[in-house]
Structure formats: structure tokens, C-alpha cells
N, C-alpha and C positions, 0 to 999 in steps of 0.2 A: 775550475772554471773561470774564477774572479781574474786570473792570469789572461786566460785568451779574451775576456770582456775586456778588459785593460788595453791589450794590442788592438783589438778591433776598433775601439774608440780612440785610440791614438791612432789608427790609419784613417778614419771620417776626419780626425781632425787637421790633420797632416793635408788630407785632400782639399777640405775646406780652406786651407790657409793658399793650398796651390791654386784654388779657383778664384780667391780674392785677389791673388797675385798677377794672375793672367788678368783678371778684369781691369785692374788697376794698370797693367803694362799697357793693355790694347785701349784703353781710356786715352792714356796719354800718348799713343801713336796716331790715336783720330785727331789730337791736337796739333799734330803735325810737328817735324822737328824742332828740335831747339836750338834756332840760331841768337847770337850775341847782338843784342840791340846796342846802338841802333841799327836797321839797314832799311833799304829800300823797296818798297813795290810797287803794283799799280790797281787801279782800280779795273776789276774784271769783269763788271757790269755795268750795261747802259745808265743805269740808276742804282746809287748806293746811298745808303743812309749815316749818317756818320752821329752818334748817339753819345748823350752826355754822361751816361754809364755803361760799364760792361755786359749789357744785358736786354733782351728786348722789350723789356721790363722800363727802361729808363726812355725820356722822348728824347726825338729827334732834333740835334741842333742844326745840322744841315744835311742836304740834300744833294749828292752830285750825279748829273745828268754828263758825264764826261769819262768813257770807257778810256784807260789807258793814261787816264791823269795819275803823276806820280804821287808818292808820298812817302812819308819816313814813319815807320814803325819805331816809336820809342818806347814802349812798352808792350807785354804778353801776358796775359792773365787767362791760361786754359783756352778756347777756342775766339778769345777777343783780342784784339791788338789794338792798342793805343795810339792814334795815328797824329801827324802832324801834314796838313796840307801845304801848297806852294805860297800861301799867304799867311802862315804859321798859325792856323786856327788848330785846336786839338780836339779829339773824341775819341771815340771807341767805334771800330769797326770789326764783326764778325769777320772770319778768316777765308769763309767763301767769299766774299765779296773782295778778294784780292788775289793777286798775282805775283808772281816773281819775273814775271818781264819787265826789262829794263826799258825804264821810259823817260822823258824829261820835256820841260814846256819850256818854251822859249821865254826868258825874263828882260832880255834888251830889248829896244825897239823896234830893231830889224835883226836879224841875223843872217848874214849870207851862209848860202850851203855852197859850199864850194865845192870843185872836181875833186882836187886833192887837199891834203890836211898841210896847207901853207896859206897865207895871207895874198900873196902875190896869184896865186890860183882863181882862175875862171869862175866866177858866181855865177852858178847853174840856178837857182831859186832866192827868192828871199822871203823868210819867213818872220812873221810881224809876232808881237808880243803875244804870248797866249795860246801859239800854236802848240800844240803835242805832239810828240812823236815817239817813236819806236828807238831804240838806240841801240847801234853794235858796238865796236872796240871804241875803247876810249884811251889814249895815249898820248903823250906829248902835249898837251892843251888843246886836242881836238877829238870829237867824238863822228861816228859815223851816223850820220841822222834819215828816219825814214818817215818823212809826214804825209800819210795816206800815200805810197809811193814814189813821193818829190823824195829822191835822195843826193845826198851829198855829205860832206863834212863842215861842222861845225864848230865853234871855236866851245870848247868847255864851259868858259866863264861866261857864256851867253846865254845857258840854259841851267835848268835846276831840276836837278833827278838824281840819277843814278850814274852819273859820270866820275864813280871812282874816286873823286876828290871831296 
């Protein structure tokens, strides 16, 4: 009987180890795929709090009310991301507040949105400093930019965000 008890005990031990390994893997999957930092993200909510530490126990140092605002993720800790905003402020945000949608904010005083990705092409719109938009493809120093339906090509140097540069 001693040998059967030993085998039964080993089976339980291996089963328990398998359960622990599964839970650990599931926890990692919930935290999202691991991306190399830094990487670009954007705010997915109309209101998002940046905190001084990676927990709801830490106070907020900023409250953003700007869906699609681009941020640069500089550190990952579980479900928390340390981000940098367009003005250089850094703090922690919960991953549910962030999106992978590529966006940018106009940093020059005025950025013409052009018909095609060339300096000489017709300007369709003029986006002022602080305008946030979603980005399409960026290449050759130009990005396809959509600010609430106003679309055109903007110079990558006129915006801050997921420009690939």
C-alpha cells in the first residue's frame, strides 16, 4: 500500500503544480502580450487618471479628458503601464485605459493637412497646436492624419505620437 500511496501523492502534487502553472500563465495572458518598451499607445477613455505609482492605492497626479491622446509606454508592471504624455509628464495608468490605436498630437503652431504627401500639394485643412488625430500610414516623413473626419497628410515632424520615428 505504501507504493500506491506514494504514487497517489505524486499525482496530486503534479496536478497541483499543473494548476499553479496554468494560473500563472493565465495571469500573464490577462496582462497582455509583452511588447518591447518604449512603444506607443493612446487613451481609450474620455477620462483617464495618471497615478504616481502602479496601483489604485496611489494618488492621481493628472486626469486626462482627451480620448486618443498619444502616450509613450516606457515601463510595464503587470496590468500597469508607466507612460509619458506629450508634455513629458510621467506616471502610471492601468492597461484598460490604453489602446493600441496609433494617434498623434500637433506640436507645431499650425500643421497643414495636405491632399498628398508633398510640400507643394494643396492644403485641405489647417490643424492648430494641440489637435489630436488618428494616424494611418507614415512614410517618407509624412503621415495620413484624421482629426474627427478631417483627413489629409501631415509632416511627421509637425506631430508627436506613433509616427514610426
